[in-house]
C-alpha positions in Angstrom: 0.0 0.0 0.0 2.8 2.5 0.9 4.7 2.1 -2.4 1.5 2.4 -4.4 0.4 5.5 -2.5 3.8 7.1 -3.0 4.0 6.1 -6.6 0.5 7.3 -7.5 0.8 10.5 -5.5 4.1 11.3 -7.2 2.6 10.5 -10.6 -0.2 13.0 -9.8 2.3 15.6 -8.6 4.4 15.3 -11.8 1.2 15.4 -13.9 0.0 18.6 -12.3 3.5 20.1 -12.6 3.7 19.2 -16.3 0.3 20.8 -16.9 1.3 23.9 -15.0 4.4 24.2 -17.2 2.3 23.6 -20.4 -0.2 26.3 -19.3 2.7 28.7 -18.5 4.2 28.1 -21.9 0.9 28.4 -23.7 0.2 31.8 -22.1 3.8 33.0 -21.8 3.1 36.3 -23.6 0.9 37.4 -20.6 2.7 35.4 -17.9 2.9 38.4 -15.6 -0.9 39.0 -15.8 -2.0 35.6 -14.6 0.9 34.2 -12.5 0.1 34.6 -8.8 3.5 33.5 -7.5 5.6 36.7 -7.0 8.9 34.9 -7.1 8.0 33.3 -10.5 6.9 36.7 -11.8 10.2 38.3 -10.6 12.3 35.5 -12.2 10.3 35.7 -15.4 10.6 39.4 -15.7 14.4 39.3 -15.3 15.5 36.0 -16.8 12.5 34.9 -18.9 9.9 32.1 -18.6 12.5 29.5 -19.5 14.3 30.2 -16.2 11.0 29.7 -14.3 10.7 26.3 -16.0 14.3 25.4 -15.1 13.7 26.3 -11.5 10.5 24.3 -11.5 12.3 21.2 -12.8 15.0 21.6 -10.2 12.5 22.0 -7.4 10.5 18.9 -8.4 13.7 16.9 -8.9 14.9 18.0 -5.4 11.5 17.0 -4.0 11.7 13.5 -5.5 15.2 13.1 -4.2 14.2 14.2 -0.7 11.3 11.7 -0.7 13.6 8.9 -1.9 16.2 9.7 0.6 13.7 9.7 3.4 12.3 6.4 2.2 15.7 4.7 1.9 17.1 6.0 5.2 14.3 4.5 7.2 12.4 7.7 7.7 9.4 6.5 5.7 6.9 8.5 7.8 8.8 11.7 7.0 8.8 10.8 3.3 5.1 10.1 3.3 4.3 13.3 5.2 6.4 15.3 2.7 4.6 13.5 -0.2 1.2 14.2 1.3 2.0 17.9 1.8 3.3 18.3 -1.8 0.4 16.3 -3.1 -2.0 18.6 -1.2 -0.4 21.7 -2.7 -0.6 20.2 -6.2 -4.2 19.1 -5.6 -5.1 22.7 -4.8 -3.3 23.8 -7.9 -5.3 21.3 -9.9 -8.5 22.5 -8.4 -7.5 26.0 -9.2 -7.1 25.1 -12.9 -10.3 23.1 -13.0 -12.3 26.0 -11.5 -10.7 28.4 -13.8 -11.6 26.2 -16.8 -15.2 25.8 -15.7 -15.6 29.6 -15.2 -14.2 30.4 -18.7 
């Protein structure tokens, strides 16, 4: 159950992150108008949207590495808690996208 939970949750997280990146690329011309993350807006205004994508890839890769390290070092509860927190954040992001789509 634990491995299935982690695997499916990370599949969901990666899917939402991929859609978020697709959405940002599709609307990159007006990125500053719709992005609600001030750090992402700042990076995009100074370095471009590509830099935001690079930071996102590095953050997701780091998150996967932290979870795997927790799981392998016997801190499975910490890895599961970390996964649940990130899964919750990405679930809220997915809900935000669905609500925005339904309102359009």
